[in-house]
Each structure stands twice: as C-alpha cells, then as structure tokens.
All heavy atoms as TSV, in Angstrom:
chain	resi	resn	atom	element	x	y	z
A	1	MET	N	N	0.843	-1.173	0.000
A	1	MET	CA	C	0.000	0.000	0.000
A	1	MET	C	C	0.895	1.244	0.000
A	1	MET	O	O	1.890	1.304	0.714
A	1	MET	CB	C	-0.902	-0.021	1.225
A	1	MET	CG	C	-1.859	1.119	1.301
A	1	MET	SD	S	-2.964	0.877	2.696
A	1	MET	CE	C	-4.455	1.374	1.932
A	2	ALA	N	N	0.536	2.222	-0.781
A	2	ALA	CA	C	1.325	3.442	-0.909
A	2	ALA	C	C	1.187	4.286	0.356
A	2	ALA	O	O	0.099	4.409	0.931
A	2	ALA	CB	C	0.855	4.231	-2.117
A	3	LYS	N	N	2.308	4.834	0.776
A	3	LYS	CA	C	2.302	5.696	1.956
A	3	LYS	C	C	2.004	7.125	1.521
A	3	LYS	O	O	2.418	7.566	0.456
A	3	LYS	CB	C	3.660	5.661	2.648
A	3	LYS	CG	C	3.990	4.322	3.254
A	3	LYS	CD	C	5.308	4.403	3.976
A	3	LYS	CE	C	5.676	3.075	4.577
A	3	LYS	NZ	N	6.958	3.129	5.271
A	4	SER	N	N	1.331	7.833	2.381
A	4	SER	CA	C	1.032	9.224	2.066
A	4	SER	C	C	2.298	10.068	2.232
A	4	SER	O	O	3.275	9.659	2.872
A	4	SER	CB	C	-0.064	9.765	2.982
A	4	SER	OG	O	0.436	9.912	4.297
A	5	LYS	N	N	2.289	11.243	1.672
A	5	LYS	CA	C	3.428	12.149	1.775
A	5	LYS	C	C	3.677	12.541	3.230
A	5	LYS	O	O	4.815	12.713	3.649
A	5	LYS	CB	C	3.200	13.400	0.931
A	5	LYS	CG	C	3.270	13.142	-0.547
A	5	LYS	CD	C	3.089	14.434	-1.322
A	5	LYS	CE	C	3.157	14.168	-2.816
A	5	LYS	NZ	N	3.000	15.404	-3.592
A	6	LEU	N	N	2.615	12.655	3.987
A	6	LEU	CA	C	2.735	13.018	5.394
A	6	LEU	C	C	3.461	11.937	6.188
A	6	LEU	O	O	4.331	12.229	7.013
A	6	LEU	CB	C	1.343	13.269	5.985
A	6	LEU	CG	C	1.293	13.845	7.391
A	6	LEU	CD1	C	2.016	15.179	7.447
A	6	LEU	CD2	C	-0.137	14.008	7.842
A	7	VAL	N	N	3.156	10.691	5.929
A	7	VAL	CA	C	3.807	9.580	6.620
A	7	VAL	C	C	5.285	9.527	6.240
A	7	VAL	O	O	6.156	9.345	7.104
A	7	VAL	CB	C	3.103	8.242	6.302
A	7	VAL	CG1	C	3.888	7.069	6.847
A	7	VAL	CG2	C	1.684	8.238	6.845
A	8	LYS	N	N	5.587	9.714	4.967
A	8	LYS	CA	C	6.982	9.716	4.515
A	8	LYS	C	C	7.760	10.866	5.153
A	8	LYS	O	O	8.900	10.699	5.584
A	8	LYS	CB	C	7.056	9.803	2.998
A	8	LYS	CG	C	6.617	8.547	2.288
A	8	LYS	CD	C	6.713	8.717	0.794
A	8	LYS	CE	C	6.199	7.495	0.058
A	8	LYS	NZ	N	6.278	7.655	-1.397
A	9	ALA	N	N	7.136	12.028	5.229
A	9	ALA	CA	C	7.784	13.186	5.848
A	9	ALA	C	C	8.045	12.933	7.323
A	9	ALA	O	O	9.113	13.266	7.841
A	9	ALA	CB	C	6.934	14.429	5.657
A	10	LYS	N	N	7.079	12.342	8.012
A	10	LYS	CA	C	7.228	12.025	9.432
A	10	LYS	C	C	8.389	11.051	9.650
A	10	LYS	O	O	9.177	11.207	10.584
A	10	LYS	CB	C	5.915	11.433	9.962
A	10	LYS	CG	C	5.953	10.972	11.392
A	10	LYS	CD	C	6.056	12.115	12.358
A	10	LYS	CE	C	5.946	11.592	13.774
A	10	LYS	NZ	N	6.256	12.579	14.750
A	11	GLU	N	N	8.537	10.052	8.785
A	11	GLU	CA	C	9.636	9.096	8.895
A	11	GLU	C	C	10.981	9.798	8.719
A	11	GLU	O	O	11.948	9.494	9.419
A	11	GLU	CB	C	9.475	7.990	7.857
A	11	GLU	CG	C	8.344	7.033	8.157
A	11	GLU	CD	C	8.092	6.050	7.036
A	11	GLU	OE1	O	8.665	6.202	5.936
A	11	GLU	OE2	O	7.304	5.106	7.265
A	12	LYS	N	N	11.049	10.754	7.795
A	12	LYS	CA	C	12.286	11.494	7.579
A	12	LYS	C	C	12.624	12.356	8.786
A	12	LYS	O	O	13.789	12.465	9.175
A	12	LYS	CB	C	12.192	12.347	6.318
A	12	LYS	CG	C	12.221	11.526	5.046
A	12	LYS	CD	C	12.147	12.397	3.817
A	12	LYS	CE	C	12.154	11.532	2.560
A	12	LYS	NZ	N	12.105	12.335	1.334
A	13	VAL	N	N	11.619	12.969	9.391
A	13	VAL	CA	C	11.838	13.797	10.578
A	13	VAL	C	C	12.351	12.940	11.728
A	13	VAL	O	O	13.287	13.319	12.438
A	13	VAL	CB	C	10.547	14.551	10.971
A	13	VAL	CG1	C	10.679	15.190	12.342
A	13	VAL	CG2	C	10.203	15.596	9.922
A	14	VAL	N	N	11.761	11.787	11.922
A	14	VAL	CA	C	12.186	10.879	12.991
A	14	VAL	C	C	13.627	10.434	12.759
A	14	VAL	O	O	14.435	10.405	13.693
A	14	VAL	CB	C	11.229	9.667	13.098
A	14	VAL	CG1	C	11.795	8.602	14.008
A	14	VAL	CG2	C	9.862	10.115	13.574
A	15	ALA	N	N	13.968	10.126	11.521
A	15	ALA	CA	C	15.341	9.715	11.199
A	15	ALA	C	C	16.317	10.854	11.465
A	15	ALA	O	O	17.396	10.646	12.021
A	15	ALA	CB	C	15.423	9.259	9.745
A	16	PHE	N	N	15.942	12.071	11.077
A	16	PHE	CA	C	16.799	13.227	11.323
A	16	PHE	C	C	17.003	13.451	12.815
A	16	PHE	O	O	18.121	13.726	13.258
A	16	PHE	CB	C	16.205	14.488	10.688
A	16	PHE	CG	C	16.959	15.726	11.034
A	16	PHE	CD1	C	18.143	16.035	10.376
A	16	PHE	CD2	C	16.520	16.576	12.030
A	16	PHE	CE1	C	18.868	17.171	10.703
A	16	PHE	CE2	C	17.237	17.708	12.365
A	16	PHE	CZ	C	18.409	18.013	11.700
A	17	GLU	N	N	15.928	13.347	13.609
A	17	GLU	CA	C	16.045	13.546	15.051
A	17	GLU	C	C	16.971	12.514	15.682
A	17	GLU	O	O	17.744	12.835	16.591
A	17	GLU	CB	C	14.665	13.493	15.700
A	17	GLU	CG	C	13.821	14.713	15.390
A	17	GLU	CD	C	12.396	14.612	15.914
A	17	GLU	OE1	O	11.962	13.497	16.297
A	17	GLU	OE2	O	11.720	15.652	15.923
A	18	LYS	N	N	16.933	11.291	15.195
A	18	LYS	CA	C	17.807	10.245	15.719
A	18	LYS	C	C	19.267	10.569	15.404
A	18	LYS	O	O	20.147	10.452	16.269
A	18	LYS	CB	C	17.427	8.887	15.129
A	18	LYS	CG	C	18.198	7.741	15.708
A	18	LYS	CD	C	17.695	6.415	15.181
A	18	LYS	CE	C	18.487	5.281	15.809
A	18	LYS	NZ	N	18.037	3.980	15.323
A	19	ILE	N	N	19.530	10.996	14.181
A	19	ILE	CA	C	20.894	11.382	13.789
A	19	ILE	C	C	21.350	12.579	14.610
A	19	ILE	O	O	22.485	12.617	15.108
A	19	ILE	CB	C	20.956	11.685	12.280
A	19	ILE	CG1	C	20.732	10.410	11.481
A	19	ILE	CG2	C	22.282	12.339	11.899
A	19	ILE	CD1	C	20.510	10.637	10.003
A	20	GLU	N	N	20.474	13.559	14.772
A	20	GLU	CA	C	20.801	14.759	15.542
A	20	GLU	C	C	21.166	14.397	16.984
A	20	GLU	O	O	22.158	14.886	17.531
A	20	GLU	CB	C	19.624	15.724	15.519
A	20	GLU	CG	C	19.890	17.018	16.260
A	20	GLU	CD	C	18.679	17.925	16.275
A	20	GLU	OE1	O	17.542	17.420	16.244
A	20	GLU	OE2	O	18.881	19.147	16.331
A	21	ASP	N	N	20.366	13.547	17.616
A	21	ASP	CA	C	20.637	13.129	18.996
A	21	ASP	C	C	21.983	12.420	19.101
A	21	ASP	O	O	22.734	12.634	20.060
A	21	ASP	CB	C	19.527	12.206	19.502
A	21	ASP	CG	C	18.213	12.934	19.726
A	21	ASP	OD1	O	18.217	14.175	19.796
A	21	ASP	OD2	O	17.175	12.244	19.820
A	22	THR	N	N	22.313	11.594	18.129
A	22	THR	CA	C	23.587	10.881	18.128
A	22	THR	C	C	24.758	11.844	18.012
A	22	THR	O	O	25.737	11.748	18.756
A	22	THR	CB	C	23.628	9.860	16.974
A	22	THR	OG1	O	22.527	8.963	17.119
A	22	THR	CG2	C	24.928	9.086	16.971
A	23	VAL	N	N	24.650	12.787	17.094
A	23	VAL	CA	C	25.733	13.752	16.886
A	23	VAL	C	C	25.909	14.642	18.111
A	23	VAL	O	O	27.034	14.858	18.576
A	23	VAL	CB	C	25.469	14.599	15.620
A	23	VAL	CG1	C	26.447	15.747	15.509
A	23	VAL	CG2	C	25.543	13.726	14.385
A	24	VAL	N	N	24.819	15.168	18.638
A	24	VAL	CA	C	24.896	16.047	19.803
A	24	VAL	C	C	25.435	15.288	21.015
A	24	VAL	O	O	26.258	15.810	21.772
A	24	VAL	CB	C	23.523	16.683	20.102
A	24	VAL	CG1	C	23.523	17.415	21.439
A	24	VAL	CG2	C	23.127	17.637	18.986
A	25	GLY	N	N	25.005	14.053	21.184
A	25	GLY	CA	C	25.510	13.241	22.293
A	25	GLY	C	C	27.006	12.992	22.187
A	25	GLY	O	O	27.735	13.071	23.172
A	26	GLY	N	N	27.475	12.711	20.977
A	26	GLY	CA	C	28.907	12.510	20.764
A	26	GLY	C	C	29.693	13.773	21.033
A	26	GLY	O	O	30.762	13.746	21.663
A	27	TYR	N	N	29.190	14.904	20.577
A	27	TYR	CA	C	29.873	16.179	20.817
A	27	TYR	C	C	29.933	16.480	22.314
A	27	TYR	O	O	30.960	16.922	22.819
A	27	TYR	CB	C	29.159	17.324	20.088
A	27	TYR	CG	C	29.766	18.660	20.415
A	27	TYR	CD1	C	30.919	19.086	19.772
A	27	TYR	CD2	C	29.209	19.482	21.390
A	27	TYR	CE1	C	31.497	20.300	20.088
A	27	TYR	CE2	C	29.781	20.691	21.709
A	27	TYR	CZ	C	30.918	21.107	21.056
A	27	TYR	OH	O	31.496	22.300	21.382
A	28	THR	N	N	28.847	16.222	23.020
A	28	THR	CA	C	28.806	16.481	24.459
A	28	THR	C	C	29.843	15.643	25.196
A	28	THR	O	O	30.517	16.140	26.108
A	28	THR	CB	C	27.400	16.198	25.007
A	28	THR	OG1	O	26.459	17.006	24.302
A	28	THR	CG2	C	27.306	16.512	26.486
A	29	LYS	N	N	29.999	14.389	24.804
A	29	LYS	CA	C	31.017	13.531	25.430
A	29	LYS	C	C	32.417	14.095	25.201
A	29	LYS	O	O	33.245	14.126	26.106
A	29	LYS	CB	C	30.944	12.111	24.877
A	29	LYS	CG	C	29.785	11.314	25.389
A	29	LYS	CD	C	29.814	9.914	24.814
A	29	LYS	CE	C	28.639	9.100	25.272
A	29	LYS	NZ	N	28.658	7.740	24.719
A	30	ILE	N	N	32.694	14.541	23.982
A	30	ILE	CA	C	34.002	15.105	23.664
A	30	ILE	C	C	34.225	16.389	24.449
A	30	ILE	O	O	35.305	16.618	25.014
A	30	ILE	CB	C	34.127	15.357	22.148
A	30	ILE	CG1	C	34.146	14.029	21.405
A	30	ILE	CG2	C	35.370	16.177	21.823
A	30	ILE	CD1	C	33.997	14.159	19.902
A	31	GLU	N	N	33.214	17.249	24.509
A	31	GLU	CA	C	33.313	18.514	25.229
A	31	GLU	C	C	33.569	18.267	26.717
A	31	GLU	O	O	34.437	18.903	27.324
A	31	GLU	CB	C	32.037	19.319	25.043
A	31	GLU	CG	C	32.057	20.652	25.743
A	31	GLU	CD	C	30.753	21.404	25.588
A	31	GLU	OE1	O	29.715	20.775	25.306
A	31	GLU	OE2	O	30.774	22.626	25.761
A	32	ASP	N	N	32.820	17.341	27.314
A	32	ASP	CA	C	32.999	17.034	28.731
A	32	ASP	C	C	34.392	16.488	29.013
A	32	ASP	O	O	35.028	16.853	30.011
A	32	ASP	CB	C	31.936	16.042	29.202
A	32	ASP	CG	C	30.549	16.658	29.275
A	32	ASP	OD1	O	30.436	17.903	29.192
A	32	ASP	OD2	O	29.575	15.890	29.409
A	33	ALA	N	N	34.892	15.631	28.142
A	33	ALA	CA	C	36.229	15.079	28.331
A	33	ALA	C	C	37.276	16.189	28.258
A	33	ALA	O	O	38.236	16.206	29.042
A	33	ALA	CB	C	36.516	14.014	27.270
A	34	PHE	N	N	37.097	17.135	27.339
A	34	PHE	CA	C	38.034	18.251	27.218
A	34	PHE	C	C	38.012	19.109	28.480
A	34	PHE	O	O	39.061	19.488	29.008
A	34	PHE	CB	C	37.679	19.109	25.997
A	34	PHE	CG	C	38.565	20.307	25.835
A	34	PHE	CD1	C	39.801	20.175	25.233
A	34	PHE	CD2	C	38.167	21.553	26.284
A	34	PHE	CE1	C	40.632	21.279	25.078
A	34	PHE	CE2	C	38.982	22.648	26.139
A	34	PHE	CZ	C	40.224	22.517	25.533
A	35	VAL	N	N	36.812	19.402	28.983
A	35	VAL	CA	C	36.694	20.224	30.192
A	35	VAL	C	C	37.367	19.529	31.366
A	35	VAL	O	O	38.132	20.148	32.111
A	35	VAL	CB	C	35.207	20.529	30.505
A	35	VAL	CG1	C	35.056	21.149	31.888
A	35	VAL	CG2	C	34.624	21.456	29.451
A	36	VAL	N	N	37.117	18.252	31.521
A	36	VAL	CA	C	37.712	17.511	32.637
A	36	VAL	C	C	39.231	17.477	32.514
A	36	VAL	O	O	39.958	17.706	33.482
A	36	VAL	CB	C	37.158	16.073	32.700
A	36	VAL	CG1	C	37.976	15.201	33.620
A	36	VAL	CG2	C	35.712	16.101	33.149
A	37	ARG	N	N	39.723	17.221	31.316
A	37	ARG	CA	C	41.151	17.041	31.123
A	37	ARG	C	C	41.933	18.353	31.203
A	37	ARG	O	O	43.011	18.402	31.792
A	37	ARG	CB	C	41.401	16.373	29.778
A	37	ARG	CG	C	42.857	15.991	29.569
A	37	ARG	CD	C	43.035	15.100	28.373
A	37	ARG	NE	N	42.420	13.813	28.670
A	37	ARG	CZ	C	41.921	12.995	27.759
A	37	ARG	NH1	N	41.952	13.317	26.496
A	37	ARG	NH2	N	41.382	11.851	28.099
A	38	TYR	N	N	41.407	19.428	30.610
A	38	TYR	CA	C	42.213	20.642	30.470
A	38	TYR	C	C	41.709	21.858	31.244
A	38	TYR	O	O	42.501	22.763	31.506
A	38	TYR	CB	C	42.309	21.022	28.990
A	38	TYR	CG	C	42.975	19.960	28.162
A	38	TYR	CD1	C	42.252	19.204	27.258
A	38	TYR	CD2	C	44.335	19.704	28.300
A	38	TYR	CE1	C	42.859	18.218	26.500
A	38	TYR	CE2	C	44.945	18.719	27.558
A	38	TYR	CZ	C	44.206	17.980	26.656
A	38	TYR	OH	O	44.815	17.006	25.918
A	39	LEU	N	N	40.454	21.914	31.609
A	39	LEU	CA	C	39.924	23.139	32.194
A	39	LEU	C	C	39.498	23.018	33.651
A	39	LEU	O	O	39.471	24.020	34.360
A	39	LEU	CB	C	38.736	23.644	31.361
A	39	LEU	CG	C	39.040	23.899	29.884
A	39	LEU	CD1	C	37.777	24.313	29.159
A	39	LEU	CD2	C	40.118	24.941	29.708
A	40	ALA	N	N	39.145	21.827	34.100
A	40	ALA	CA	C	38.678	21.658	35.475
A	40	ALA	C	C	39.859	21.699	36.440
A	40	ALA	O	O	40.936	21.194	36.153
A	40	ALA	CB	C	37.931	20.338	35.622
A	41	LYS	N	N	39.615	22.347	37.552
A	41	LYS	CA	C	40.631	22.382	38.604
A	41	LYS	C	C	40.462	21.147	39.469
A	41	LYS	O	O	39.494	20.403	39.348
A	41	LYS	CB	C	40.467	23.657	39.419
A	41	LYS	CG	C	40.739	24.898	38.580
A	41	LYS	CD	C	40.711	26.133	39.409
A	41	LYS	CE	C	41.023	27.310	38.490
A	41	LYS	NZ	N	41.136	28.544	39.198
A	42	ASP	N	N	41.389	20.903	40.375
A	42	ASP	CA	C	41.381	19.699	41.210
A	42	ASP	C	C	40.041	19.497	41.909
A	42	ASP	O	O	39.563	20.366	42.621
A	42	ASP	CB	C	42.487	19.776	42.263
A	42	ASP	CG	C	43.867	19.711	41.629
A	42	ASP	OD1	O	43.978	19.092	40.554
A	42	ASP	OD2	O	44.817	20.266	42.200
A	43	GLY	N	N	39.417	18.350	41.673
A	43	GLY	CA	C	38.188	17.981	42.346
A	43	GLY	C	C	36.945	18.698	41.848
A	43	GLY	O	O	35.877	18.524	42.414
A	44	GLU	N	N	37.060	19.480	40.821
A	44	GLU	CA	C	35.918	20.243	40.316
A	44	GLU	C	C	35.110	19.390	39.333
A	44	GLU	O	O	35.677	18.720	38.484
A	44	GLU	CB	C	36.448	21.501	39.615
A	44	GLU	CG	C	35.411	22.518	39.262
A	44	GLU	CD	C	36.026	23.773	38.690
A	44	GLU	OE1	O	36.959	23.680	37.876
A	44	GLU	OE2	O	35.555	24.854	39.067
A	45	ARG	N	N	33.787	19.436	39.477
A	45	ARG	CA	C	32.925	18.702	38.558
A	45	ARG	C	C	32.803	19.458	37.246
A	45	ARG	O	O	33.113	20.641	37.152
A	45	ARG	CB	C	31.533	18.528	39.172
A	45	ARG	CG	C	31.521	17.624	40.386
A	45	ARG	CD	C	30.098	17.264	40.837
A	45	ARG	NE	N	29.059	18.127	40.342
A	45	ARG	CZ	C	28.304	18.931	41.106
A	45	ARG	NH1	N	28.501	18.973	42.402
A	45	ARG	NH2	N	27.365	19.674	40.581
A	46	ILE	N	N	32.330	18.762	36.210
A	46	ILE	CA	C	32.185	19.357	34.877
A	46	ILE	C	C	31.277	20.576	34.935
A	46	ILE	O	O	31.600	21.633	34.392
A	46	ILE	CB	C	31.626	18.324	33.881
A	46	ILE	CG1	C	32.631	17.192	33.669
A	46	ILE	CG2	C	31.270	18.966	32.554
A	46	ILE	CD1	C	32.070	16.025	32.889
A	47	GLU	N	N	30.137	20.450	35.601
A	47	GLU	CA	C	29.178	21.545	35.675
A	47	GLU	C	C	29.785	22.762	36.374
A	47	GLU	O	O	29.561	23.897	35.962
A	47	GLU	CB	C	27.906	21.109	36.415
A	47	GLU	CG	C	27.127	20.012	35.718
A	47	GLU	CD	C	27.678	18.624	36.009
A	47	GLU	OE1	O	28.475	18.446	36.939
A	47	GLU	OE2	O	27.295	17.696	35.276
A	48	GLU	N	N	30.547	22.518	37.439
A	48	GLU	CA	C	31.174	23.623	38.167
A	48	GLU	C	C	32.211	24.325	37.310
A	48	GLU	O	O	32.303	25.553	37.305
A	48	GLU	CB	C	31.825	23.099	39.449
A	48	GLU	CG	C	30.834	22.564	40.455
A	48	GLU	CD	C	31.504	21.800	41.587
A	48	GLU	OE1	O	32.653	21.350	41.410
A	48	GLU	OE2	O	30.868	21.649	42.641
A	49	ALA	N	N	33.003	23.550	36.573
A	49	ALA	CA	C	34.024	24.138	35.709
A	49	ALA	C	C	33.382	24.958	34.597
A	49	ALA	O	O	33.836	26.075	34.293
A	49	ALA	CB	C	34.904	23.046	35.110
A	50	GLU	N	N	32.323	24.440	33.988
A	50	GLU	CA	C	31.641	25.179	32.924
A	50	GLU	C	C	31.039	26.466	33.457
A	50	GLU	O	O	31.103	27.513	32.807
A	50	GLU	CB	C	30.577	24.307	32.267
A	50	GLU	CG	C	31.165	23.202	31.418
A	50	GLU	CD	C	30.125	22.246	30.866
A	50	GLU	OE1	O	28.970	22.244	31.344
A	50	GLU	OE2	O	30.486	21.476	29.949
A	51	GLU	N	N	30.444	26.425	34.649
A	51	GLU	CA	C	29.866	27.629	35.251
A	51	GLU	C	C	30.959	28.655	35.568
A	51	GLU	O	O	30.786	29.846	35.324
A	51	GLU	CB	C	29.092	27.261	36.523
A	51	GLU	CG	C	28.393	28.431	37.168
A	51	GLU	CD	C	27.321	29.048	36.305
A	51	GLU	OE1	O	26.678	28.334	35.522
A	51	GLU	OE2	O	27.114	30.282	36.403
A	52	ARG	N	N	32.082	28.204	36.105
A	52	ARG	CA	C	33.195	29.102	36.412
A	52	ARG	C	C	33.701	29.767	35.137
A	52	ARG	O	O	33.926	30.986	35.101
A	52	ARG	CB	C	34.341	28.325	37.085
A	52	ARG	CG	C	35.561	29.166	37.411
A	52	ARG	CD	C	36.644	28.350	38.092
A	52	ARG	NE	N	36.973	27.099	37.451
A	52	ARG	CZ	C	37.781	26.976	36.396
A	52	ARG	NH1	N	38.332	28.032	35.861
A	52	ARG	NH2	N	38.031	25.782	35.887
A	53	LEU	N	N	33.853	28.996	34.073
A	53	LEU	CA	C	34.328	29.550	32.819
A	53	LEU	C	C	33.317	30.514	32.201
A	53	LEU	O	O	33.688	31.529	31.615
A	53	LEU	CB	C	34.654	28.433	31.838
A	53	LEU	CG	C	35.828	27.545	32.245
A	53	LEU	CD1	C	35.893	26.321	31.376
A	53	LEU	CD2	C	37.116	28.320	32.199
A	54	LYS	N	N	32.041	30.205	32.355
A	54	LYS	CA	C	30.983	31.087	31.850
A	54	LYS	C	C	31.023	32.429	32.575
A	54	LYS	O	O	30.922	33.489	31.954
A	54	LYS	CB	C	29.625	30.423	32.030
A	54	LYS	CG	C	28.485	31.200	31.455
A	54	LYS	CD	C	27.177	30.451	31.626
A	54	LYS	CE	C	26.017	31.258	31.104
A	54	LYS	NZ	N	24.750	30.555	31.309
A	55	ARG	N	N	31.179	32.392	33.899
A	55	ARG	CA	C	31.269	33.637	34.668
A	55	ARG	C	C	32.488	34.444	34.271
A	55	ARG	O	O	32.457	35.666	34.216
A	55	ARG	CB	C	31.310	33.334	36.167
A	55	ARG	CG	C	29.994	32.943	36.773
A	55	ARG	CD	C	30.055	32.960	38.280
A	55	ARG	NE	N	31.230	32.273	38.831
A	55	ARG	CZ	C	31.252	31.018	39.248
A	55	ARG	NH1	N	30.171	30.279	39.171
A	55	ARG	NH2	N	32.355	30.485	39.736
A	56	LYS	N	N	33.572	33.750	33.977
A	56	LYS	CA	C	34.821	34.412	33.602
A	56	LYS	C	C	34.677	35.148	32.272
A	56	LYS	O	O	35.253	36.213	32.075
A	56	LYS	CB	C	35.926	33.368	33.504
A	56	LYS	CG	C	37.311	33.893	33.549
A	56	LYS	CD	C	38.288	32.731	33.454
A	56	LYS	CE	C	39.440	32.911	34.382
A	56	LYS	NZ	N	40.414	31.835	34.256
A	57	ARG	N	N	33.905	34.579	31.343
A	57	ARG	CA	C	33.721	35.181	30.016
A	57	ARG	C	C	32.817	36.393	30.040
A	57	ARG	O	O	32.994	37.309	29.259
A	57	ARG	CB	C	33.134	34.160	29.034
A	57	ARG	CG	C	34.137	33.256	28.434
A	57	ARG	CD	C	33.468	32.409	27.438
A	57	ARG	NE	N	32.632	31.456	28.192
A	57	ARG	CZ	C	31.927	30.487	27.687
A	57	ARG	NH1	N	31.899	30.312	26.418
A	57	ARG	NH2	N	31.241	29.674	28.444
A	58	GLU	N	N	31.821	36.384	30.921
A	58	GLU	CA	C	30.857	37.473	30.966
A	58	GLU	C	C	31.510	38.734	31.527
A	58	GLU	O	O	32.213	38.676	32.539
A	58	GLU	CB	C	29.660	37.094	31.838
A	58	GLU	CG	C	28.817	35.982	31.262
A	58	GLU	CD	C	27.712	35.552	32.199
A	58	GLU	OE1	O	27.671	35.995	33.353
A	58	GLU	OE2	O	26.881	34.737	31.754
A	59	PRO	N	N	31.280	39.869	30.875
A	59	PRO	CA	C	31.859	41.111	31.392
A	59	PRO	C	C	31.193	41.506	32.719
A	59	PRO	O	O	30.014	41.227	32.934
A	59	PRO	CB	C	31.544	42.131	30.298
A	59	PRO	CG	C	30.437	41.560	29.511
A	59	PRO	CD	C	30.532	40.066	29.659
A	60	SER	N	N	31.953	42.103	33.572
A	60	SER	CA	C	31.422	42.546	34.873
A	60	SER	C	C	30.421	43.661	34.654
A	60	SER	O	O	30.627	44.550	33.848
A	60	SER	CB	C	32.542	43.028	35.770
A	60	SER	OG	O	33.470	42.000	35.982
A	61	LYS	N	N	29.327	43.613	35.407
A	61	LYS	CA	C	28.290	44.640	35.268
A	61	LYS	C	C	28.363	45.632	36.386
A	61	LYS	O	O	28.766	45.427	37.428
A	61	LYS	CB	C	26.902	43.989	35.241
A	61	LYS	CG	C	26.721	43.158	33.997
A	61	LYS	CD	C	25.329	42.602	33.955
A	61	LYS	CE	C	25.141	41.797	32.682
A	61	LYS	NZ	N	23.829	41.251	32.549
C-alpha cells in the first residue's frame, strides 16, 4: 500500500532527530572530556568548571 506524503515526511523527521541526537551526544562527550582534562581544577565537577568559565567570560556589570 502506498504511503502518504505526510507519513513519509514524518519518517524522515524521525530519522533526522535520531541522527541529531547521536551527533549532539557525541559532541557532548568530547566537550565534557576536554573540560575535565584541560579546564577543570582539582576535584571540580564538569558543571562547576563550565559555570566558572561562563562567569569568567561574561563582562562585569
């Protein structure tokens, strides 16, 4: 049975979302490893290091 254009479009969107989640997840793992290895201070968690760096970048008000 022929699929409607809407069903085909929905399948493409679902496939794109799956690819997007995979790519973003991989990037996040790489980013976290970089922060831990090069930017985090002794005993600092990833979230704490990212917040510290974010505060450092923002100009003082």
